[in-house]
Structures are given as structure tokens and as C-alpha cells.
C-alpha positions in Angstrom: 0.0 0.0 0.0 1.1 3.6 -0.7 1.3 6.1 2.2 -2.0 7.6 0.8 -3.7 4.2 0.9 -2.4 3.6 4.5 -3.8 6.9 5.7 -7.1 6.4 3.9 -7.6 2.9 5.4 -6.8 4.1 8.9 -10.2 5.5 9.6 -11.9 2.2 10.1 -10.1 1.6 13.4 -11.2 5.0 14.8 -14.7 5.1 13.4 -16.3 5.5 16.9 -14.0 8.4 17.8 -14.6 10.0 14.4 -18.4 9.9 14.8 -18.2 11.2 18.4 -15.8 14.1 18.0 -15.6 15.3 14.5 -17.3 18.6 14.0 -20.8 18.9 12.4 -21.7 21.6 9.9 -23.6 24.8 10.3 -27.0 25.3 8.6 -25.5 28.1 6.5 -23.5 25.5 4.6 -26.6 23.9 3.2 -28.2 27.3 2.5 -25.1 28.1 0.4 -25.1 24.7 -1.2 -28.7 25.2 -2.4 -27.9 28.7 -3.7 -24.9 27.6 -5.7 -26.5 24.4 -7.0 -29.6 26.4 -8.0 -32.1 24.0 -6.5 -33.4 22.9 -3.1 -32.1 19.9 -1.3 -35.6 18.8 -0.6 -36.5 16.0 -3.0 -33.1 15.9 -4.6 -31.4 12.6 -5.3 -28.0 13.0 -3.6 -25.0 10.7 -3.3 -22.8 11.6 -0.3 -19.5 10.1 -1.4 -16.8 9.3 1.2 -19.7 9.6 3.7 -17.6 8.3 6.7 -19.9 7.8 9.6 -22.6 9.9 8.1 -22.1 13.3 9.7 -23.0 15.2 6.5 -25.3 12.4 5.2 -27.7 12.9 8.2 -27.8 16.6 7.7 -28.5 16.3 4.0 -31.4 13.9 4.8 -32.7 16.3 7.4 -33.0 19.0 4.7 -35.3 16.6 2.8 -32.8 15.1 0.3 -33.1 11.5 -0.8 -29.6 10.7 0.1 -27.5 7.6 -0.4 -24.2 7.3 1.6 -21.2 5.9 -0.4 -18.3 4.7 1.8 -15.4 2.4 1.0 -14.0 1.8 4.5 -15.6 -1.2 6.3 -15.3 0.2 9.8 -16.7 3.6 8.8 -19.6 2.0 6.9 -20.4 -0.2 9.9 -20.5 2.7 12.2 -22.7 4.7 9.8 -25.1 1.8 9.6 -25.2 1.3 13.3 -25.9 5.0 14.0 -28.3 5.6 11.1 -29.7 2.3 9.9 -32.5 4.1 8.0 -30.0 5.7 5.6 -29.3 3.8 2.3 -25.6 2.8 2.3 -23.5 1.5 -0.6 -19.9 0.4 -0.4 -17.9 2.2 -3.1 -15.6 5.1 -3.7 -15.5 8.1 -6.0 -13.1 6.7 -8.5 -15.6 4.0 -9.6 -19.1 5.0 -8.6 -21.5 2.0 -8.5 -24.4 3.9 -10.1 -26.0 4.2 -13.5 -25.5 7.2 -15.8 -27.6 10.4 -15.2 -29.2 9.3 -12.0 -28.1 11.9 -9.4 -29.1 15.5 -8.9 -26.2 16.2 -6.5 -23.0 14.5 -5.5 -21.3 15.7 -2.4 -17.9 15.2 -0.9 -17.7 16.3 2.7 -14.0 16.4 3.8 -13.4 13.5 1.3 -12.6 14.6 -2.2 -8.8 14.6 -1.5 -8.9 10.8 -1.0 -9.8 10.3 -4.7 -7.9 10.5 -7.9 -9.4 13.6 -9.6 -8.6 12.3 -13.1 -11.0 9.5 -12.4 -13.4 10.9 -9.8 -14.5 14.0 -11.7 -15.4 12.2 -14.9 -17.2 9.6 -12.7 -19.3 12.3 -11.0 -20.2 13.9 -14.3 -21.2 10.5 -15.7 -23.6 9.9 -12.8 -25.0 13.4 -12.6 -28.2 14.4 -14.5 -28.1 17.4 -16.8 -28.1 20.5 -14.6 -26.8 18.4 -11.6 -24.0 19.5 -9.3 -20.9 18.3 -7.7 -20.2 19.8 -4.3 -17.0 19.6 -2.3 -16.3 21.1 1.1 -13.6 21.1 3.8 -14.2 22.2 7.4 -10.7 23.3 8.6 -9.6 24.7 12.0 -8.8 28.3 11.5 -5.0 28.5 11.6 -5.1 32.3 12.1 -5.9 31.5 15.7 -2.7 31.2 17.8 -3.4 27.9 19.6 -4.5 26.2 16.4 -1.4 27.3 14.5 0.8 26.2 17.4 -0.8 22.7 17.4 -0.3 22.4 13.7 3.4 23.4 14.0 4.0 20.8 16.7 2.3 18.0 14.8 4.0 18.8 11.6 7.4 18.7 13.3 6.6 15.4 15.1 5.0 13.6 12.1 7.2 14.9 9.3 5.6 14.2 5.9 2.4 12.5 7.1 0.8 15.5 8.7 -1.6 17.5 6.6 -3.7 20.6 7.4 -5.7 20.9 4.1 -3.6 23.9 3.2 -4.6 24.0 -0.5 -8.1 22.6 -0.5 -9.3 24.7 -3.4 -7.0 22.9 -5.8 -10.3 21.2 -6.7 -11.1 24.2 -8.9 -8.2 23.3 -11.2 -9.5 19.8 -11.6 -13.0 21.1 -12.5 -12.2 24.0 -14.9 -11.5 21.8 -18.0 -15.0 20.4 -18.0 -16.8 23.7 -18.7 -18.8 23.6 -15.5 -20.4 26.6 -13.8 -18.3 27.1 -10.7 -19.3 28.8 -7.5 -17.8 29.0 -4.1 -18.4 30.2 -0.6 -16.3 30.6 2.6 -18.0 30.4 6.0 -16.6 31.0 9.4 -18.1 29.4 12.5 -17.1 27.9 15.8 -18.0 25.2 18.3 -17.3 25.0 22.1 -16.1 21.5 23.2 -14.1 20.0 26.0 -10.4 19.3 25.9 -11.2 15.6 25.9 -13.3 16.0 22.8 -10.4 17.9 21.0 -8.1 14.9 21.8 -10.7 12.4 20.6 -11.0 14.4 17.4 -7.3 14.3 17.0 -7.3 10.6 17.5 -9.6 10.2 14.5 -7.3 12.2 12.1 -5.6 9.9 9.6 -2.1 11.1 10.4 -2.5 10.0 14.0 -4.9 7.0 13.4 -2.2 5.4 11.2 0.3 5.4 14.1 0.8 2.6 16.6 -0.8 3.3 20.1 2.7 3.5 21.5 3.7 6.3 19.2 0.4 8.1 19.2 0.0 8.3 23.0 2.9 10.7 23.8 1.9 13.0 20.9 -1.7 13.3 22.3 -0.3 13.8 25.8 1.7 16.9 24.6 -1.4 18.3 22.9 -3.6 17.7 26.0 -1.0 19.6 28.2 -0.9 22.5 25.7 -4.7 22.7 25.5 -5.1 22.8 29.3 -2.5 25.5 29.5 -4.5 27.6 27.0 -7.9 26.6 28.4 -7.5 25.8 32.1 -11.3 25.4 32.6 -11.2 22.5 30.1 -13.5 24.2 27.6 -12.1 25.0 24.1 -13.6 27.4 21.6 -12.7 25.9 18.2 -12.8 28.2 15.2 -13.4 26.8 11.7 -13.2 28.0 8.1 -15.5 26.1 5.8 -14.6 26.2 2.2 -17.4 25.1 -0.3 -17.1 24.7 -4.1 -20.0 23.7 -6.3 -19.8 22.8 -10.0 -23.0 22.7 -12.0 -23.3 20.8 -15.3 -25.2 22.1 -18.3 -28.9 21.6 -18.1 
């Protein structure tokens, strides 16, 4: 397996932590998604690809979408089914979508497009989308303009060398979409959540660059981060700021 494959496959072992501690998404995201796609989510046939444990899938369904989760990793798919057995779930990935041509109104990638090969996943999405359908990708990233977030990233980058990633160039997706003559739109949202130090550590545990490590190597890194967080937030409550970067590409109707 390549390093990319190793990191991608690491999520299955931390699916419970992922589901418990990863951030959700603000309502404004789905308002912007509807605006840029030019249609309501209610009644839309949606494929949520790289659905993970279903964090975005459940929110899309709550907006009235007829959503099918698509997830390649067994552990993540099992957790999604355990938490939300009512949601249709298909094992698959964006490079080879197991769906017929022109059957989806919207294909979403929540924090997941970077695990695909764009040379394959973009044409696959366009094959499955109906005319006038949309491909939406978004990344929800801790705001590195905040001092403690930036310091955490610096420590992890130094400790993990090449395996640490902070989604520094997420909008490279635009370069992969431009050759297809799609109508592109984007939005950037800022929001925050308040969680405990323990939840921040659990969230970190679910990140691929730490999940791929042995427990013996991971534990001291998490201990350093816990100590730094408690120094910054002695009452144990952390205000976690996010920048949410959304790109929507609409096909010709």
C-alpha cells in the first residue's frame, strides 16, 4: 500500500472516535449549497461520497434530500449503519461509482474529495449526474489564524514529518473542474464550536495522520497536545474556530 492508501484505510479503526468528536456543519453551509447548485435539497437525489460515519449524510437527509451514503472503508460504513440504519448505504468510492449514468441531482464530498484521484473521480461524477446536476466539495478546517490552532499544527508537523496535513490547498479542486466547462461557484463560511479538551483529543485521535500510528507512538503526541490545551484553556472548555470552504460545480442543463 502507498502512504496515501495507508492513511485512507486508517479510519476504520477509529470510526467511533470519528463519529463522536468530528465537527458537524452549520446550517449556513446547506443554504449556500442550495444557492450555488440552483435547487433545493428537498426531494433531490443525492450521493454523499466518502460519507464516513454519516455526519453530512444525516444533515442532507434532514433537509429533505433523498440521500445515499457511499463509503469504501468497512469500519466507517459499519459505524454509519449502526448509528443511522435508516439511511441507504452503498460500499464504493468516488473513483468508480456503482451507479447508472444520469441518476443523481447532486454528488457531495464532505471532507473526502482529496482521497480520490481527480482524473477518475471528476469524470465519474459527471457520468452519474443528470443534466443540470451539481458536484459539491467542502472542507471544514480549523482556523490557523488562531494562535493555539497554529501552534498545534506546527507541533504535529514537526513530530510527524511528511504524514501531517492541514488541508492547506483545498481549493485545488477548482483546477480539476475547470477543463469540463462547468459553472463554478464557491463560498467561505466561518463558524465555531465549544467543546471539552477531551473532545479535542478524541477528534485528533480520528485524524488519519494519528490514526495510522501505533498506540505507543500516538499516546505521547496526544499527551503533549492535552497539556498544551489545558495551559491555554484551564477550565477545560475550548472554543474551536473553523473556516468552511465550499465549491459547487454545476453541469449544463
